[in-house]
DOKOLKE-640897 format. One line per 8 residues: number of its first residue (from 1); for each residue x, y, z of N, C-alpha, C, O. Coordinates in steps of 0.2 Angstrom, whole numbers. Example, Ala and Ser with C-alpha at 12.3 -4.5 7.8 and 13.67 -1.06 7.14 Angstrom:
REM residues 2
1 = 66 -28 39 62 -22 39 66 -16 39 71 -17 42  64 -11 35 68 -5 36 64 0 39 67 6 40
REM end
This chain:
REM residues 67
1 = -321 -128 307 -328 -130 309 -332 -131 303 -331 -127 298  -336 -136 303 -340 -138 297 -346 -135 297 -350 -135 302  -348 -132 292 -355 -129 291 -360 -134 290 -360 -138 286  -366 -133 294 -371 -138 294 -376 -135 288 -377 -129 288  -379 -140 285 -384 -138 280 -391 -136 283 -393 -140 287  -394 -131 281 -400 -129 283 -406 -133 280 -405 -135 275  -411 -135 284 -416 -140 282 -421 -136 279 -424 -139 274  -423 -130 281 -429 -127 278 -427 -121 273 -422 -118 275
9 = -430 -120 268 -428 -115 263 -434 -110 262 -440 -113 261  -433 -104 260 -439 -100 258 -439 -101 250 -436 -105 248  -444 -97 247 -445 -98 240 -439 -97 236 -438 -102 231  -436 -92 237 -430 -91 233 -424 -96 234 -421 -98 229  -423 -98 240 -418 -103 241 -420 -110 238 -416 -113 235  -427 -111 239 -429 -118 236 -428 -118 228 -427 -123 225  -430 -112 225 -429 -111 218 -422 -112 216 -421 -116 211  -417 -109 219 -410 -110 218 -408 -118 218 -405 -120 214
17 = -411 -121 224 -409 -128 225 -412 -132 220 -408 -137 218  -418 -131 217 -421 -135 212 -418 -133 205 -419 -137 200  -416 -127 204 -414 -124 198 -419 -122 193 -419 -122 187  -424 -119 197 -430 -116 193 -431 -109 196 -428 -107 200  -436 -106 193 -437 -99 195 -442 -99 201 -446 -103 203  -441 -94 205 -446 -93 211 -453 -92 208 -458 -94 212  -454 -89 203 -460 -88 200 -464 -95 198 -470 -96 200  -460 -100 196 -463 -107 195 -465 -110 202 -471 -112 202
25 = -462 -109 207 -464 -111 214 -470 -108 216 -475 -111 219  -470 -101 215 -476 -97 217 -482 -99 213 -488 -100 216  -482 -100 207 -487 -103 202 -489 -110 204 -495 -111 204  -484 -114 206 -486 -121 208 -490 -121 214 -494 -126 215  -489 -117 219 -493 -117 225 -500 -115 224 -504 -117 227  -501 -111 218 -508 -109 217 -511 -115 212 -517 -117 214  -508 -117 207 -511 -121 202 -509 -129 203 -513 -133 201  -504 -130 207 -502 -137 208 -500 -141 202 -501 -147 202
33 = -498 -138 197 -496 -142 191 -490 -147 193 -491 -153 190  -485 -145 196 -480 -149 198 -480 -153 205 -477 -158 206  -484 -150 209 -486 -153 216 -479 -153 220 -478 -158 223  -475 -148 219 -469 -148 223 -471 -146 231 -475 -141 232  -469 -150 235 -471 -150 242 -469 -144 246 -463 -142 245  -473 -140 250 -471 -135 254 -475 -134 260 -480 -138 261  -473 -130 265 -477 -130 271 -478 -122 272 -474 -118 270  -484 -121 275 -486 -114 277 -486 -113 285 -489 -117 288
41 = -482 -109 287 -481 -107 294 -484 -100 295 -480 -95 294  -490 -100 297 -493 -93 297 -494 -91 289 -497 -94 285  -491 -85 288 -491 -82 281 -484 -84 278 -483 -83 272  -480 -87 281 -473 -89 278 -473 -96 275 -476 -100 277  -470 -96 269 -470 -102 265 -463 -105 266 -458 -101 265  -462 -111 267 -455 -114 268 -455 -121 264 -461 -124 263  -450 -123 262 -449 -129 258 -444 -133 262 -438 -131 264  -445 -139 264 -441 -144 267 -436 -147 262 -439 -150 257
49 = -430 -146 263 -425 -149 258 -425 -156 257 -424 -159 252  -427 -160 263 -428 -167 262 -434 -169 258 -434 -174 254  -439 -165 258 -445 -166 253 -443 -164 246 -445 -168 242  -439 -159 245 -437 -157 238 -433 -163 235 -433 -164 230  -428 -166 240 -424 -171 237 -429 -177 235 -427 -180 230  -434 -179 239 -438 -184 238 -442 -183 232 -443 -187 228  -444 -177 231 -448 -175 224 -443 -176 218 -446 -179 213  -437 -174 219 -432 -174 213 -431 -182 212 -431 -184 206
57 = -430 -186 217 -429 -193 216 -435 -196 213 -435 -201 208  -441 -194 215 -447 -197 212 -449 -195 205 -452 -199 201  -446 -190 203 -447 -187 196 -441 -188 191 -440 -185 186  -436 -192 194 -430 -194 190 -432 -197 183 -436 -202 184  -429 -195 178 -430 -199 172 -424 -204 170 -418 -201 171  -425 -210 169 -420 -215 168 -421 -218 161 -427 -220 160  -416 -217 157 -416 -220 150 -415 -227 150 -410 -229 153  -419 -231 147 -418 -238 147 -414 -240 140 -415 -236 135
65 = -410 -245 140 -406 -247 134 -411 -249 129 -415 -253 130  -410 -247 123 -414 -249 117 -421 -246 117 -425 -248 113  -422 -241 121 -429 -238 121 -429 -232 117 -434 -229 116
REM end
């Protein structure tokens, strides 16, 4: 049986997914320096993995030849 990928992640799971600390995500929610998208459901904070993928894609660094 194939395991399905979970779409929503808590702060710790999102941090592991992005390769950053949970502290960075917590500070980003307050100060908005990186503007990493998240949702609030009541008091619970969740991250949509589709949004995190889009965030990573939008912030991808591409080196140009000769630059």
